[in-house]
N, C-alpha and C positions, 0 to 999 in steps of 0.2 A: 504494500499501500505505498502510496505516495504520502509524505507528510508535507501540510502545507507550507508557503513561503513563511519565515517567521516575520511578526509585527516586532519592529525594532524601536523597543520605547526608550529612549536618552533615560541614564540612570542620572538623577542632579544632584549636586550638591544643594545643601543651604547654604546662603553667604546673607551677610549682614545688610537689612534693607535700608536703605536711606531716603526712602520718601516716607514722612508723615503728615498726615491731614488733619488729625485731630489736635486738640488743644491739652496738651500733657500734664497730668495731674502733679502735683507735687509729689518730687522725687522721694524713694525713701520711702513711701507708704505702700500699703497694700493694693488701694487703687491705681498707684504707678506701675506696681509689679503686675496686673492684671491689664492694665493698658498695654505695656510694652511688650511682654509676651503675645499676647492678642494680636497687634497689631506684626510683631517679627512673624507670627504663621499667617496672618492675611498675606503678605506678601511673598512668600514662598510656593504659593498655592502654583501648580503648575497650571499652562492656557487649558489644559482638556478638564481640569476639574477636580484632579487629586493632589495630594502629597504624599510622597514617597521619599523619607531618609536610608540615610547609609542602614545595611543592616551588617556587621561587624563577626564574625568568628576568628577560631582562631587559624594557629599556623598552618595548620593541614590542609585548607584550601589553598594555599599557595604551592604548597608541596605536592599534593595529589595532582594538581594541574600540571606542576614540572614533569611528574613521574608519566603522566599521560602523554605529553609532549613526548618525551624523552622515549616512549614505546611506538612513537609517531614518525620517530627520528628526528624529531624538529627542537630538541632542547635547547639549541643556538639561537631560537626565534631573539628578538629584542625582548620582547614581553615575560619570555622565560630567567633571562636573566635578570630582570625587574621584580618578576618575583623570587628570585633568587634574594636580592638585595632585602628586599621586605623579612625573609626570615633572619638575615645578618641584624637589621635592626630590630627585630623582636625576640632575641635571643635572651636567656635570661644570664646576668653575672657569672652565676655558677657553669654554665655552660648548654644546659638543655632549653627546652620549649614547654611554655604552660597552655593549661587551656584557658585560663583568664588572667589577668592583672593579679599580680600578689599570689600566684597559683604557684603549685611546686610542678616539679621537672614529670611532664606525663611520657610516658616510654612510648608509646604509639607516635605519637607526632613527633618525637626529639629523633627516633628512627629515621621517618621520609624525611622532617625536615635536612638532615644529616647528609642523607641518600641525595635529595633534592641538589644540595650545593655541589657534591660531587659530581653529580651527572652535569650541572651548567658548568664545569670547568674551573673550581673554587680548588686550592690546592689542600692537600690533606695534611699540611705540615704547617698550616697557616693555624696563626694562634687561636682564633676561634673554632677553627676545628678539633685542633686538639684537645682545647678546655670541652666542645659537644662530645667525643668521642669518650673523654675519661668520664665525665658526667652519665653518659650512655649505659659505657660498662657496670660503672658504678651501680646504676638503677637496674641491673639485669640483662642490660644486652637485648641485640634484636630477639634472644630467645623470648624475649617476656612481652612481642608486639601483640596486638589481638588479629583476631580473624581479617579482618577487612586489610591489614596493613601486609597480611602473608600473602594474599593475593598478589597486591603491589610486588612485593619481592619475588614471587613464581613469574609474574608479568614480564619480568625485567632480569629471569636466570638466575636469580640468587638463592633461590629455596626449587623445590620439586612440588609440582600440584599436591603431590602426594602427602607433604607438609602441611595443605591447607583442607579444610571441611569440607564434605562432599556437596556439591550443589547443583546434585542431577536436574536436566532438564524437564524429568519424567515427573516432578513435582506439580506442574501446570495440568496435568492428565489427573488430577486425585479428584474427585467428585468433589461439590460443596459438603455434602454431607458428611464426608468422612472427618473423623475430629484431626487430621492431619490435614491441610490444604492451604493453598496460598491465601486463602479469604480468612483463614483463621490469623493470620498474621496481622500485624498493624500495617496501615496504609504506607507506610514510609518504607518501612522492612518491604513488603513486597514489590515495590517499583525498585529498589534495588536488589532482590533477588533474582528476579527475572531475567533479567539483561546480565547479570552474575554468571546464572545457571549457563546461557547460551557461549559465555566465555568458558566455563570449568567444561562443558562438553569439549570444545577445539584447543584447550590449552594452550593459546598464544605465548611465545617465549621470545624475545630479544635476548641474545645474548651479549655481555657487555664486554670490553677491553677489561682486563687486569685492574687498570690503574681507576675504571670508575665503579668498581664493586664495592661493596661494603662487610666484607670477609673477617676485619679488623673488627666490629662490632658484636660477631657471636662468641660466645663464651663457650656453647657445646656446640657439637653439629647438630644440624634440624632433626637427625633423628628422637636425640635426647631433649626436646624441647620441650617442654609443660606444657600440658593439656588445657585449652580454650576452655573459661569458665565467664558467664555473666556476673558480674561484680555484686557484691550484695545479695546473694542467693545462699540459703541456710541449705544446712546438710541435710538432705533426706532422710527418714526416716522409720520409713516402711518398707515393707520385704520387697518392694517392687519399688526400683530403681529407676525413674527417666533416663539419668543419667547414663548410668549403663546402657539400656533401650538405646539410644541414641548413639554412643560408642560402638557398639558392635552394628547398627544401621550404617555406621561410616565404614565401617571396615568392609562391612559385605558390598555396599555400594562401589568401593575402593579394587575389592576384590574381584567384581562382575566385570569392572571398568577393564581392570588390565588383561581379563581374558575376552575382552570386546563381546560381552555377553548384553547387547542392548537392544533388544527384538522392537522397542518401541522411538528409539532416538529420533529416528528420521520424523515421527509422527508430532512429539514431545518438542522438537527443533521448528516445525512449521506453527504450532499453536503457540509456543513461547514467542516466537518473531511479530507472528500477528497480535499478539496480545499486547507488544510492545509499542509495534510502530502505531496500532490504532489508535494509542494513547498519547500519540505526537499532538493527534489533532485538536485544536480549542485548547490549547496548553504551553507555557513557556517551557517548554521539555516536559520529558517524563516525569510524572510530580511535580514537575514545576521546580525542584530543587538539586542541588549541585552536585549530590552523589549520583543519583540515576543518569543524570544526565551521563557523566564520567563513563559510566558502565554501559549506556546504550553505545556510545561512539564506539569501545572497545568489541562490542557486542555486533555493531553492524560492520566494523572491518572484518569479523571473524565470520563471517556470515557473508562475505565477497562484495560488501558495496562499496562503490568508488568515493574516492573523494571530492568528486564532485557529483557526487548523488543528491539528491535533493535530501534524502534523510539525513545524511550525514553533514551537509552544509547546513541543515537547519539546528542540530546539536551545538556545532561549534559556534552557531551566531546566539542562541543561547548563552554559552559561556561566555561570550563576548559580551552580551547583555550585564553579565554579572561583574565584569572586570571595572575595576578602578585603577584607572593607571595615573599616577603622578609624573613628576619631571625624571627622578631617579629611581623609584619604587612603583610596584604594583601588587596588588593585593585584588582576590576575592568576594565578593559576598555567598552566601548560602542559597538566598533567593532576592527576590523583592518582596517590599511588604505594601504596596499601594492601599489595597481595600483595608487592611488593619489599620493604619496611619491616618489614612482620610476618615474611617469611621471614627475614632477618638476624637482627632483633630476636631470632625464636627461637635462631638459634644463637648471638649472644651469651651469652644468658641459660644455654645449655645448656652452653658451656663455662665460664660461671662457677658452676654448679653445682644448678640450678632443673632440677628433671626432671618426666617426665612425668606423676608424682601431684600436680604441682602444677596446681591450676584454672584458673589463667590459660594456662599452655600446652596445657592441655587444651583450651579454649576457641580458643586460637591454630588448634593444629593441627586442629581441626574446620572452623572458619572457611578455613583455607586448602584442606583437601580436598573441602568443598563448592563453593570456583572451580574445579575440575580441569575442562576443556574437554572436550567430550562431543559437538561438533557440527565437522564441517570448516569450514575458513576458505578465506580466499584461497590459502595454502600448498598446498592441495590441488590447487591448477592444475598445480604440477610434481611433486607426490610422492605416490604411493603406498599412503599408512599410514593404519592407526588413529587415529583424534583423540585426541589427547591434550595433556597440559603444560600452562600456567599463565600467565595476562598480567599486565599489569602494574597495572591501574588494579581498580575496584569490577567492570565489566562491559566485556569487550572479546572475545567468545568467536570474531568471525572472526578474533582478530590475536595469538595464544598468542605468545609470542619465548621464544627459546633461555634467553637470561639468566634471564627469572623462574623459568623452567622447573628449567633445572638449579640456582638458587638453593634451589628451594624443595623439591630431591631431597636436596639436602646438609642443608639444614636439621632435614628429618623423619629422615634418619641419624643426624644427629649426635646428633639427640636421643633415638631410641632406645638409641644406644649408652652414652648420657650414663644413661640410665632403666634401664637392662640390669639390676641389681643394687637399683633401687627397689621400695618395694610396689606394688602393682596400682592403677592410675588408678582415683579418683573417677568417678563416673557424672556425664556434664554437662547431662545432662536429668534434673533431681530429681522430673519432674511425674510420669515415665515410673512404674507399679506392676506390681509384679513377685509372683508368687505365693511367689518359693523366698525363701530369706536376704539381708538387702543384701549379704554375702561375695560370694553368687554371684553377683549381680548385678553388683559389681564387676569380676569377672575374668570375666564375659560381656562386659562392654562393653569394657574394656581390651583384649581378645581380637579384639573386632571392631574396634577403634579402630586396633590395630597392622593388622589384617591389611588394612583398608580402605587403610591409607598407605601397605602395601608394595604392595598391587595399584597403587595409584594413582602410584607411583614406576615399579612395570614398566613402566607405558604410557608412562609418559614418558620411560623409557628408551630403549625401544623406536622412540619418535616421535624421536628426538634424532639418533639413530642412523640413521635414515632422513635425517634433514635434513644430513647432513656433505655437505659438498661435494666436488667432485672434485679440488682440492687438500688435501684432508685437514684443513681450517679451520672452522668454523661462522660463518654469517652471524646477524644476528638474526633474522629472521623468515621469509625464504625459503632456498631451496635453489638455489646455482648462480646467485644473483643477480648477476652481474658481468660484464655487457656495458660493457666502458667506455665503447665509443661512444656510448652512451647519454649520458654528460656532455659532450656536443658539441652535445646540444640547448640551444637558444637559454633556455628556460625551467630548464635545468641549472644554473643559478647558486648553487643553495643548497646545492650541494655535497654531495648527499647523494640522488641519482640511484637510486644503486645498494647495494647492501646484500651487500658482498663478506667473504670471511672475516677476520677479525682475531686478532690474538694474543691478547687480554686474553678474548673469549669462548672461544676454545682452549681457554686455560688453563684458566679454569671450566669448561668442560664435560667436561676430564679428572678433574677434582678429583670431580666428579660421578658419573662413569660409574667411576672408582677407587671410590669409597665404594659404589659397586652392582655391585661386583664383577669389574671390568673390570681388564686385565692387560696389559703388555707382550706382545706374540708376537700378539695379538688384531688382525685388521687393521685395524678403528678407528683404535683404540690407537696403532698403528706410525704409520698414516699423518699422524695427528695430530702426535705426536712431530717427526716427519720436516717437517710446515711450519712446526712452531715453531723447528726448527734453519735451516730457511731464510728466516725472519721476523729471527731474531734481530739485531739492529744492531750495526754494528763493534763500537759501545763495551762491549754484554754486556746491552744494554737493549731491553725491546723497547716498541713502541708504544701508547697507550691510546687505543682509539676511544671507548669509554662513560666512561672518566673519567679526570682529568687528572694527569699524561698519562704519561710513562715511566715515574713512579712506579706508577700505576696497571696500568699493561702489565707494567711487570716481576714485581711483585705477584702478579698474578691466574698467569700462567706460571710463577713458581716452586712457588705452592702446586701445580697442576696436576701440573708434575713429579714434586716428593715425594710427589705423592697414587700415582702410577705408578711409584713406588720409582724413581727414576732417582739414580742412585748420588751421593753429595755432593761429590766429587771430579771428576765430569764437568764438563769445561771449559763447556758448557751452563750447569748450574748456579754455578761458582765466576766464571763472568765477571760475571752478572747480580748473585751477591751484591755481588761487587766495586765494582761500579757504585752500587750502591745505600751501600756502605760510603763509596765516595768522594763522596756528594754530602749526607752528612749533616753538618748545619751545625753550629757551634761551642757552640751551646747545645746539642745534643743530637738536635733536632728534625729532620725534613725539611719540605719546602716545593716546591710548583711550579706556575708561573703558567701561565695559557693561554695566553700570548703565545709560548709554545715549538710551537704549531701553526701559527705564523706563522714562525717562528725557532728550528727544533729545534736550534740550536748552544747553546740555552739551557736545554736539556733537563738537568732535575734542578735547577734554580733558581728562587726566589721566596721569598714570605712562607712563614715557619714554619705550619702548620697541625695541627691535632689528626687530622683526617683522615688527610692524606695522612702523617703521622708511625704510625700504625697501620696502613695499607699496607705501608710500608717494613720495617716490625718484622714485620708476621705474613711478608713476603717474606724475610726473613733469618731466621724461626724456622723456614720450612720449608727454608731452604738449613742446617741443622743447627748454625746459631749462635746457639743461644739462652744460651750462656755465655760470648758475644762481650762485649767493654766496650762497643761500640759501642751494642747492643742493650739494656745495663745503663742507659746513659747517654738511651737513647729512652725505655726504660720510665720513668725517674726525671724525664723531661722531663713526659710524660702526667701523672704523678702530681702534680709540683708545679704545673702549669698548670692542673688541675682546678678548678674553680669549687666552692663550698659546698655546691650543690644536686647536684655530680653530675654537672654536663653541662662541655662547653668550649666556650669561645666561639669563633666563625669565621665572620669577615665575608665571606672570599674563596670563589669560585665553584669547586668541584672535581670538578663533574659536566658530563658532554659530551654536546652535544644532537647539534648537526653541527658537526664542528670547522670554524674559521675563520668561522664563522656563527650559532650559539646556544649558550650555555653556563649550567648550571644549579647552582644551591644547594641541595643536600638538607640539609635543617635538620636531620634524623636522623645525617648522616654523621658531624657529629664527638661523637658520643654512641654510638650501638651500634659503631662500627668501632674505637672507643678501648678500649670495656669488652671486646671479642673479642680485641686484639692482648695486652690486660693480662691476660684471663685466660688465653689459650694461651700465655702467657710462663710465668704462675704454675705450669701444668697439666707444662708441659715442665721445669719446675725444681724439680717435686715439690714445691711450695709449699704447704698448705694454703688454703683460702679458706674466709671463713665460709660457712655452712650458711644459706640462707635460710628463716628462719622466718616466716611471715607470715601474716596473718588476711586476711579476703576484705576488700579495700577499693573503695569504688566510686571508678573515675575521675573526678577532676575535668575538666569538660568545658567550654569557650567554644567556643558556636558562632558561627560568623560566617559570612555570605553566605548 
C-alpha cells in the first residue's frame, strides 16, 4: 500500500513577543503576571490556530537516529555530526548519560551514545570518550543494556540476533481472543513490535570496521549476559512462572528459527507489512512517535523498499519533522504535541479572561474540532463504539487517546462557560460571502461553531465512557489493557508493555465528564470514584503515570473529585490536600524529581519548578483552600519567579513517557500551567483580571527542521 505524501508542519520555537496592545498592570502583581503570560501565549499562536512547543527527550533520540543512519551507511551526514555534538553537550560530568537533568547514568542510553560517537568518527582516546567508557564499564557495561538496545547492537554487528529476544512476525497472526496477541499489548508497544518483528525475521546486519565497534564496553561475551527483565517486577510466587514460560518459548522459537521451521512466515510477513503500512495513512508516522518510525524504516528496507519509495521517504520526512537543528548541534523530539498544547493553552487563556469572540480562540477551537477522529483505530479491537476523540499530534487517527480527548472536552466546555456573556463570535472565514447582514452571519457562525463543538464533545463523551476499564479507571489508548503477565515477556523491559488504569488519567476523566453533565450516582462515576479510593497511597497522594509524579497525580485526582462535588471535608480530599501542604518548600514552591519512580520514599521532593508549583496550587484550589497561606505563598512564588517576557525558566523534566525508562520536558508546561493556576486562583478569590484588548498580531515563527 502506498503511503500518502506527508504534510510537513514546521516545528516552531517559541520566541519572545514584542507587540503589546494592552495597558500593562503594575509590575510584580498577580494581574501583571497573568497579563504577561497571556500576551506571550497569544503572540505565539501559529497561523493555522494551534500552539506547539518543543517536546524534549533524552540522549537516546539522538543516538538511535545516528545508529539508524549508520545502518543506512549515512553516518557522515551533517545531521549525524550535529546530533553527535548534542550527545557531547549533554554528557554527564561523570562520563555517562542520564534520562533527565539531575539523574544518574542510565546504561542503555550511555552505551548507545558512546556507540553513536564512535560511528560519527570520534576518537576513542578523546577525554570525553575515555570518561564515558570508564563510567559505562563501572555501571555494568554493554552487558546490562535493555532489549531494544540489543537489537541496535545486532543491527550493527556487535552481537548476534540470538542474543536478542525473539520477536517472530507470527505474533500478528494470533487471534484477538487469544490471551497473547498484539492487541493485548499497549498501543506504543504494538507499533514498535510489528516493524521490529519484520526486522527480526530478516536479521539485517551491517558489519563495521574494528575501529567503529564497541567491544571495549563488553565485560563478558554476550552468551553470558544477564537475562532481560522488566524493571520493578516482583518475583513470582506461584507454582507456575510466566518468566520461565516466556523464556522457554523464546528458546523454542529460536530453535525453530535455526532449523528454518517456519511454515507461516510468508503469511505473517504479509500481514505484518499490511498492518504497518496501513497505519502510515492519516498519521505522522506509525503511532506518530519516534521509535516506531525508526523501526518502520528498517522494516521497509528489509522488505526491499527502495529509498525513493513513497513509504521510505514518508518515514524519513516524519523524522525530519521531529528534528530541531541549531547552528552547531541538533536533537530530535519523540513526537509533536499540538493538540495537547493547544487544548491546555485554550484552558489557560479562557481562565484568564479570553473569550470565544477573540479571533485567536475561534481559530484554536476550529483547529481542534477539525482534528476530531472519525475513523476506527486499534482501540476498536476491544471496544464497540463509534469513533470519536482526539490524539496528541497533528495526525494520528489510529491512536486517539483518553488524555487528549478529555483535555479537549474540558477546554471546549470551559471556553463556552467563560464566553456565555460575550458577544457573538466573529466569523473565522473572512472569504465567505453571504447575502445577509454581517451580524446575521456572525450569529450563524457562532451558533454553528457552538453546535459543532458540543456535538464533537458529546461523541467524545460516549467514546470515553465506552473505554472505561473493568476496575473503574481509564488507561491511555485501550480498554482493559492490563494483562500483567505480558510484562514477563523478554522484550518487555521498556516497562510499558500494557496500558492499565492510572489515577491521574481517571481524575482528569472525572473532571471532563462532570463538565459535560456527569454526577455522582451514575455508574461510571461511582466506579471511577471507587477506583480512586482504592489507589490512594497511604500518605494521601496518588501516583502520576504521565507526569512527575505524585504531585501530578494528586493534583489531577483532586480536581476530578472536586468536579463531581466530593465534599471538601471528605478524608479522600483532606488527606491529599494535607500531603500537598506538607511537601511545600520553604520558598513557597513545590518540586519533585523523576527519581521518585525508582525511589518512591522521596515523593514530593525535588528542585522547585513552575509547572509542579502550578499543579500543586490547582490541587489545593480544588480542595477549597484558596485562602490558605500556603496557596498565597505558592502564588507569590510564581509571581516573583516570572521572567520579564511572561514565562518561567525550567530545566527539569516534569513529563513522563515510560516510568523508569523515558522522561520528557514539555517546554510549554512552565508557561500555560502557571497561567492556569494564577488565573484560577484569581477567579477563586474574586480578583478582577485585566481584560485582553488585543489587535491581530502575526505570530513570529522561527522554523527549524
